VMD Tcl script that builds the backbone (N, CA, C; Angstrom):
set m [mol new atoms 324]
animate dup $m
set s [atomselect $m all]
$s set {name element resname resid chain x y z} {
  {N N MET 1 A -28.255 -1.669 -16.382}
  {CA C MET 1 A -29.425 -2.277 -16.966}
  {C C MET 1 A -30.423 -1.163 -17.281}
  {N N ARG 2 A -31.044 -1.258 -18.431}
  {CA C ARG 2 A -32.029 -0.262 -18.844}
  {C C ARG 2 A -33.324 -0.961 -19.227}
  {N N LEU 3 A -34.427 -0.299 -18.922}
  {CA C LEU 3 A -35.739 -0.803 -19.297}
  {C C LEU 3 A -36.348 0.199 -20.271}
  {N N TYR 4 A -36.788 -0.310 -21.394}
  {CA C TYR 4 A -37.347 0.561 -22.427}
  {C C TYR 4 A -38.835 0.301 -22.592}
  {N N TRP 5 A -39.573 1.361 -22.934}
  {CA C TRP 5 A -40.970 1.273 -23.321}
  {C C TRP 5 A -41.017 1.908 -24.702}
  {N N GLY 6 A -41.102 1.077 -25.696}
  {CA C GLY 6 A -40.959 1.588 -27.064}
  {C C GLY 6 A -39.524 2.068 -27.236}
  {N N ASN 7 A -39.347 3.313 -27.641}
  {CA C ASN 7 A -38.011 3.894 -27.807}
  {C C ASN 7 A -37.512 4.573 -26.543}
  {N N ARG 8 A -38.416 4.767 -25.579}
  {CA C ARG 8 A -38.062 5.555 -24.400}
  {C C ARG 8 A -37.371 4.724 -23.334}
  {N N ASP 9 A -36.336 5.302 -22.773}
  {CA C ASP 9 A -35.610 4.704 -21.654}
  {C C ASP 9 A -36.388 5.092 -20.394}
  {N N VAL 10 A -37.139 4.142 -19.809}
  {CA C VAL 10 A -38.000 4.475 -18.676}
  {C C VAL 10 A -37.368 4.161 -17.326}
  {N N LEU 11 A -36.325 3.346 -17.324}
  {CA C LEU 11 A -35.688 2.998 -16.056}
  {C C LEU 11 A -34.240 2.615 -16.308}
  {N N SER 12 A -33.371 3.250 -15.570}
  {CA C SER 12 A -31.955 2.894 -15.633}
  {C C SER 12 A -31.508 2.475 -14.245}
  {N N ILE 13 A -30.913 1.313 -14.146}
  {CA C ILE 13 A -30.412 0.814 -12.870}
  {C C ILE 13 A -28.919 0.566 -13.025}
  {N N THR 14 A -28.147 1.197 -12.163}
  {CA C THR 14 A -26.700 1.017 -12.217}
  {C C THR 14 A -26.270 -0.106 -11.278}
  {N N LYS 15 A -25.037 -0.530 -11.419}
  {CA C LYS 15 A -24.493 -1.534 -10.503}
  {C C LYS 15 A -24.500 -1.003 -9.072}
  {N N LYS 16 A -24.282 0.301 -8.927}
  {CA C LYS 16 A -24.306 0.922 -7.598}
  {C C LYS 16 A -25.696 0.799 -6.982}
  {N N ASP 17 A -26.752 1.010 -7.788}
  {CA C ASP 17 A -28.132 0.869 -7.312}
  {C C ASP 17 A -28.401 -0.565 -6.847}
  {N N ILE 18 A -27.965 -1.514 -7.641}
  {CA C ILE 18 A -28.176 -2.930 -7.312}
  {C C ILE 18 A -27.433 -3.291 -6.033}
  {N N LYS 19 A -26.206 -2.812 -5.897}
  {CA C LYS 19 A -25.422 -3.085 -4.693}
  {C C LYS 19 A -26.113 -2.511 -3.460}
  {N N ALA 20 A -26.635 -1.290 -3.556}
  {CA C ALA 20 A -27.330 -0.658 -2.427}
  {C C ALA 20 A -28.576 -1.455 -2.043}
  {N N LEU 21 A -29.330 -1.920 -3.035}
  {CA C LEU 21 A -30.527 -2.712 -2.758}
  {C C LEU 21 A -30.174 -4.037 -2.090}
  {N N LEU 22 A -29.120 -4.682 -2.578}
  {CA C LEU 22 A -28.699 -5.950 -1.979}
  {C C LEU 22 A -28.225 -5.760 -0.545}
  {N N GLN 23 A -27.490 -4.678 -0.275}
  {CA C GLN 23 A -27.033 -4.404 1.091}
  {C C GLN 23 A -28.225 -4.174 2.011}
  {N N ARG 24 A -29.198 -3.402 1.537}
  {CA C ARG 24 A -30.397 -3.136 2.347}
  {C C ARG 24 A -31.141 -4.439 2.625}
  {N N TYR 25 A -31.291 -5.273 1.600}
  {CA C TYR 25 A -31.980 -6.547 1.774}
  {C C TYR 25 A -31.234 -7.423 2.771}
  {N N LEU 26 A -29.924 -7.456 2.682}
  {CA C LEU 26 A -29.121 -8.277 3.590}
  {C C LEU 26 A -29.307 -7.820 5.032}
  {N N ILE 27 A -29.292 -6.511 5.269}
  {CA C ILE 27 A -29.491 -5.984 6.618}
  {C C ILE 27 A -30.869 -6.382 7.135}
  {N N LEU 28 A -31.903 -6.227 6.309}
  {CA C LEU 28 A -33.254 -6.603 6.720}
  {C C LEU 28 A -33.358 -8.097 7.002}
  {N N TYR 29 A -32.720 -8.910 6.171}
  {CA C TYR 29 A -32.758 -10.356 6.341}
  {C C TYR 29 A -32.085 -10.761 7.644}
  {N N VAL 30 A -30.894 -10.226 7.896}
  {CA C VAL 30 A -30.159 -10.569 9.117}
  {C C VAL 30 A -30.938 -10.100 10.347}
  {N N PHE 31 A -31.495 -8.892 10.293}
  {CA C PHE 31 A -32.287 -8.381 11.407}
  {C C PHE 31 A -33.471 -9.304 11.683}
  {N N HIS 32 A -34.165 -9.724 10.635}
  {CA C HIS 32 A -35.298 -10.626 10.793}
  {C C HIS 32 A -34.855 -11.946 11.428}
  {N N GLN 33 A -33.729 -12.483 10.978}
  {CA C GLN 33 A -33.230 -13.739 11.530}
  {C C GLN 33 A -32.876 -13.599 13.010}
  {N N VAL 34 A -32.287 -12.475 13.393}
  {CA C VAL 34 A -31.952 -12.236 14.803}
  {C C VAL 34 A -33.231 -12.201 15.634}
  {N N LEU 35 A -34.266 -11.521 15.136}
  {CA C LEU 35 A -35.538 -11.483 15.860}
  {C C LEU 35 A -36.081 -12.892 16.069}
  {N N VAL 36 A -36.126 -13.676 15.004}
  {CA C VAL 36 A -36.647 -15.037 15.078}
  {C C VAL 36 A -35.800 -15.881 16.026}
  {N N ASP 37 A -34.473 -15.793 15.904}
  {CA C ASP 37 A -33.566 -16.574 16.763}
  {C C ASP 37 A -33.736 -16.236 18.234}
  {N N GLN 38 A -34.096 -14.978 18.526}
  {CA C GLN 38 A -34.263 -14.543 19.915}
  {C C GLN 38 A -35.698 -14.708 20.415}
  {N N GLY 39 A -36.558 -15.265 19.579}
  {CA C GLY 39 A -37.935 -15.494 19.972}
  {C C GLY 39 A -38.777 -14.231 19.991}
  {N N ILE 40 A -38.380 -13.227 19.228}
  {CA C ILE 40 A -39.110 -11.963 19.154}
  {C C ILE 40 A -39.950 -11.978 17.883}
  {N N ALA 41 A -41.210 -11.621 18.032}
  {CA C ALA 41 A -42.106 -11.610 16.872}
  {C C ALA 41 A -41.605 -10.609 15.836}
  {N N PRO 42 A -41.507 -11.004 14.567}
  {CA C PRO 42 A -41.021 -10.091 13.531}
  {C C PRO 42 A -42.045 -9.033 13.115}
  {N N GLU 43 A -43.259 -9.099 13.681}
  {CA C GLU 43 A -44.280 -8.095 13.396}
  {C C GLU 43 A -44.780 -7.504 14.698}
  {N N ASN 44 A -45.228 -6.255 14.639}
  {CA C ASN 44 A -45.782 -5.623 15.828}
  {C C ASN 44 A -47.251 -6.023 15.981}
  {N N LYS 45 A -47.925 -5.472 16.988}
  {CA C LYS 45 A -49.316 -5.859 17.255}
  {C C LYS 45 A -50.284 -5.405 16.160}
  {N N HIS 46 A -49.818 -4.550 15.258}
  {CA C HIS 46 A -50.648 -4.077 14.151}
  {C C HIS 46 A -50.370 -4.850 12.861}
  {N N GLY 47 A -49.512 -5.873 12.939}
  {CA C GLY 47 A -49.181 -6.671 11.765}
  {C C GLY 47 A -48.124 -6.057 10.863}
  {N N GLU 48 A -47.480 -4.988 11.329}
  {CA C GLU 48 A -46.434 -4.332 10.539}
  {C C GLU 48 A -45.087 -4.982 10.847}
  {N N HIS 49 A -44.259 -5.163 9.821}
  {CA C HIS 49 A -42.943 -5.760 10.016}
  {C C HIS 49 A -42.054 -4.825 10.821}
  {N N LYS 50 A -41.356 -5.402 11.787}
  {CA C LYS 50 A -40.379 -4.619 12.526}
  {C C LYS 50 A -39.168 -4.435 11.617}
  {N N VAL 51 A -38.590 -3.249 11.675}
  {CA C VAL 51 A -37.398 -2.951 10.879}
  {C C VAL 51 A -36.286 -2.536 11.831}
  {N N PHE 52 A -35.075 -2.475 11.316}
  {CA C PHE 52 A -33.919 -2.148 12.143}
  {C C PHE 52 A -34.124 -0.820 12.871}
  {N N HIS 53 A -34.764 0.144 12.215}
  {CA C HIS 53 A -34.999 1.459 12.814}
  {C C HIS 53 A -35.907 1.370 14.042}
  {N N SER 54 A -36.658 0.273 14.163}
  {CA C SER 54 A -37.510 0.072 15.339}
  {C C SER 54 A -36.690 0.098 16.625}
  {N N LEU 55 A -35.441 -0.355 16.537}
  {CA C LEU 55 A -34.576 -0.354 17.718}
  {C C LEU 55 A -34.354 1.057 18.241}
  {N N ARG 56 A -34.247 2.019 17.346}
  {CA C ARG 56 A -34.052 3.421 17.741}
  {C C ARG 56 A -35.269 3.912 18.527}
  {N N HIS 57 A -36.458 3.586 18.038}
  {CA C HIS 57 A -37.678 4.002 18.721}
  {C C HIS 57 A -37.775 3.353 20.101}
  {N N THR 58 A -37.430 2.083 20.188}
  {CA C THR 58 A -37.457 1.384 21.470}
  {C C THR 58 A -36.468 2.013 22.439}
  {N N PHE 59 A -35.266 2.300 21.957}
  {CA C PHE 59 A -34.244 2.931 22.784}
  {C C PHE 59 A -34.742 4.254 23.346}
  {N N VAL 60 A -35.274 5.114 22.490}
  {CA C VAL 60 A -35.751 6.433 22.915}
  {C C VAL 60 A -36.887 6.295 23.929}
  {N N THR 61 A -37.826 5.398 23.660}
  {CA C THR 61 A -38.963 5.210 24.561}
  {C C THR 61 A -38.513 4.746 25.938}
  {N N LYS 62 A -37.626 3.752 25.976}
  {CA C LYS 62 A -37.179 3.213 27.262}
  {C C LYS 62 A -36.338 4.223 28.044}
  {N N VAL 63 A -35.500 4.975 27.349}
  {CA C VAL 63 A -34.677 5.967 28.040}
  {C C VAL 63 A -35.550 7.080 28.615}
  {N N LEU 64 A -36.531 7.548 27.848}
  {CA C LEU 64 A -37.436 8.578 28.365}
  {C C LEU 64 A -38.213 8.060 29.577}
  {N N ALA 65 A -38.642 6.804 29.513}
  {CA C ALA 65 A -39.398 6.224 30.624}
  {C C ALA 65 A -38.545 6.100 31.877}
  {N N SER 66 A -37.226 6.023 31.704}
  {CA C SER 66 A -36.339 5.888 32.867}
  {C C SER 66 A -36.068 7.229 33.539}
  {N N GLY 67 A -36.535 8.317 32.935}
  {CA C GLY 67 A -36.404 9.617 33.571}
  {C C GLY 67 A -35.241 10.472 33.110}
  {N N VAL 68 A -34.514 10.057 32.093}
  {CA C VAL 68 A -33.410 10.862 31.565}
  {C C VAL 68 A -33.999 12.120 30.927}
  {N N SER 69 A -33.310 13.240 31.069}
  {CA C SER 69 A -33.829 14.496 30.519}
  {C C SER 69 A -33.921 14.421 28.997}
  {N N LEU 70 A -34.950 15.071 28.476}
  {CA C LEU 70 A -35.184 15.076 27.038}
  {C C LEU 70 A -34.001 15.689 26.291}
  {N N GLY 71 A -33.448 16.766 26.819}
  {CA C GLY 71 A -32.308 17.416 26.168}
  {C C GLY 71 A -31.106 16.500 26.056}
  {N N LEU 72 A -30.834 15.757 27.102}
  {CA C LEU 72 A -29.708 14.819 27.085}
  {C C LEU 72 A -29.959 13.704 26.078}
  {N N LEU 73 A -31.164 13.173 26.089}
  {CA C LEU 73 A -31.504 12.116 25.135}
  {C C LEU 73 A -31.396 12.621 23.703}
  {N N GLN 74 A -31.867 13.827 23.444}
  {CA C GLN 74 A -31.798 14.390 22.094}
  {C C GLN 74 A -30.355 14.527 21.641}
  {N N SER 75 A -29.465 14.839 22.562}
  {CA C SER 75 A -28.055 14.923 22.199}
  {C C SER 75 A -27.498 13.574 21.792}
  {N N VAL 76 A -27.919 12.538 22.486}
  {CA C VAL 76 A -27.417 11.190 22.181}
  {C C VAL 76 A -27.919 10.716 20.829}
  {N N VAL 77 A -29.197 10.929 20.540}
  {CA C VAL 77 A -29.739 10.427 19.278}
  {C C VAL 77 A -29.482 11.378 18.121}
  {N N GLY 78 A -28.983 12.574 18.413}
  {CA C GLY 78 A -28.533 13.463 17.354}
  {C C GLY 78 A -29.596 14.322 16.709}
  {N N HIS 79 A -30.705 14.568 17.402}
  {CA C HIS 79 A -31.675 15.493 16.835}
  {C C HIS 79 A -32.499 16.145 17.930}
  {N N GLU 80 A -33.198 17.168 17.533}
  {CA C GLU 80 A -34.037 17.909 18.458}
  {C C GLU 80 A -35.315 18.280 17.721}
  {N N MET 81 A -36.442 18.127 18.382}
  {CA C MET 81 A -37.722 18.491 17.781}
  {C C MET 81 A -38.012 19.957 18.079}
  {N N HIS 82 A -38.365 20.697 17.063}
  {CA C HIS 82 A -38.709 22.105 17.223}
  {C C HIS 82 A -40.222 22.264 17.148}
  {N N ASP 83 A -40.699 23.484 17.281}
  {CA C ASP 83 A -42.133 23.769 17.329}
  {C C ASP 83 A -42.911 23.121 16.182}
  {N N ALA 84 A -42.397 23.225 14.965}
  {CA C ALA 84 A -43.129 22.713 13.803}
  {C C ALA 84 A -42.883 21.224 13.576}
  {N N GLY 85 A -42.150 20.578 14.476}
  {CA C GLY 85 A -41.875 19.159 14.319}
  {C C GLY 85 A -40.736 18.884 13.362}
  {N N ILE 86 A -39.969 19.904 13.039}
  {CA C ILE 86 A -38.845 19.737 12.123}
  {C C ILE 86 A -37.649 19.234 12.918}
  {N N THR 87 A -36.993 18.218 12.404}
  {CA C THR 87 A -35.834 17.670 13.084}
  {C C THR 87 A -34.590 18.414 12.639}
  {N N LYS 88 A -33.814 18.873 13.606}
  {CA C LYS 88 A -32.589 19.615 13.293}
  {C C LYS 88 A -31.411 18.898 13.951}
  {N N ARG 89 A -30.433 18.535 13.157}
  {CA C ARG 89 A -29.234 17.916 13.705}
  {C C ARG 89 A -28.306 19.001 14.215}
  {N N TYR 90 A -27.663 18.707 15.321}
  {CA C TYR 90 A -26.751 19.682 15.897}
  {C C TYR 90 A -25.670 18.952 16.667}
  {N N THR 91 A -24.644 19.678 17.051}
  {CA C THR 91 A -23.558 19.059 17.800}
  {C C THR 91 A -23.991 18.856 19.241}
  {N N HIS 92 A -23.320 17.913 19.916}
  {CA C HIS 92 A -23.662 17.605 21.302}
  {C C HIS 92 A -23.420 18.795 22.212}
  {N N LYS 93 A -24.384 19.040 23.099}
  {CA C LYS 93 A -24.259 20.118 24.062}
  {C C LYS 93 A -23.752 19.601 25.401}
  {N N PHE 94 A -23.583 18.296 25.521}
  {CA C PHE 94 A -23.170 17.678 26.768}
  {C C PHE 94 A -21.814 17.017 26.583}
  {N N ALA 95 A -21.083 16.902 27.676}
  {CA C ALA 95 A -19.808 16.176 27.635}
  {C C ALA 95 A -20.111 14.701 27.381}
  {N N VAL 96 A -19.198 14.005 26.727}
  {CA C VAL 96 A -19.400 12.592 26.406}
  {C C VAL 96 A -19.686 11.789 27.674}
  {N N LYS 97 A -19.012 12.101 28.760}
  {CA C LYS 97 A -19.236 11.382 30.012}
  {C C LYS 97 A -20.694 11.524 30.454}
  {N N GLY 98 A -21.272 12.694 30.257}
  {CA C GLY 98 A -22.665 12.911 30.604}
  {C C GLY 98 A -23.617 12.122 29.720}
  {N N LEU 99 A -23.230 11.898 28.474}
  {CA C LEU 99 A -24.082 11.154 27.542}
  {C C LEU 99 A -24.216 9.684 27.956}
  {N N LEU 100 A -23.229 9.167 28.656}
  {CA C LEU 100 A -23.277 7.775 29.099}
  {C C LEU 100 A -24.444 7.529 30.062}
  {N N GLU 101 A -24.906 8.581 30.726}
  {CA C GLU 101 A -26.057 8.465 31.638}
  {C C GLU 101 A -27.266 7.904 30.903}
  {N N VAL 102 A -27.414 8.239 29.629}
  {CA C VAL 102 A -28.549 7.779 28.840}
  {C C VAL 102 A -28.494 6.265 28.673}
  {N N VAL 103 A -27.363 5.743 28.289}
  {CA C VAL 103 A -27.233 4.304 28.099}
  {C C VAL 103 A -27.315 3.568 29.429}
  {N N ASP 104 A -26.692 4.126 30.469}
  {CA C ASP 104 A -26.717 3.501 31.780}
  {C C ASP 104 A -28.117 3.459 32.366}
  {N N ALA 105 A -29.030 4.310 31.892}
  {CA C ALA 105 A -30.390 4.343 32.420}
  {C C ALA 105 A -31.214 3.136 31.977}
  {N N LEU 106 A -30.777 2.456 30.924}
  {CA C LEU 106 A -31.509 1.293 30.435}
  {C C LEU 106 A -31.320 0.117 31.381}
  {N N LYS 107 A -32.420 -0.561 31.670}
  {CA C LYS 107 A -32.389 -1.763 32.516}
  {C C LYS 107 A -32.707 -2.957 31.639}
  {N N PHE 108 A -31.807 -3.924 31.610}
  {CA C PHE 108 A -32.024 -5.124 30.807}
  {C C PHE 108 A -32.416 -6.291 31.672}
}
mol reanalyze $m
mol bondsrecalc $m
mol representation Tube
mol addrep $m
């Protein structure tokens, strides 16, 4: 699909673009429905919509609060914060068995 302004082609959308948008919308819709079904407010205390990525932030916060070492947690989530706040992906420095400590630290 193309959008023209006069003679100029100002926007081109491919079937691949449309498919990606529909997949993203479906994920957001299902996530929202799960929140509602579980009685969880779909917005935070600031009125912002919760998104699927919110789960990652919750996971990191709860694991850190349980006392797991920052280095171990960074290995599990796949990044490390450096001095300038730049995120660098790297391979795990811990054995897989050791990484399970992070998940086991969560209390449900």
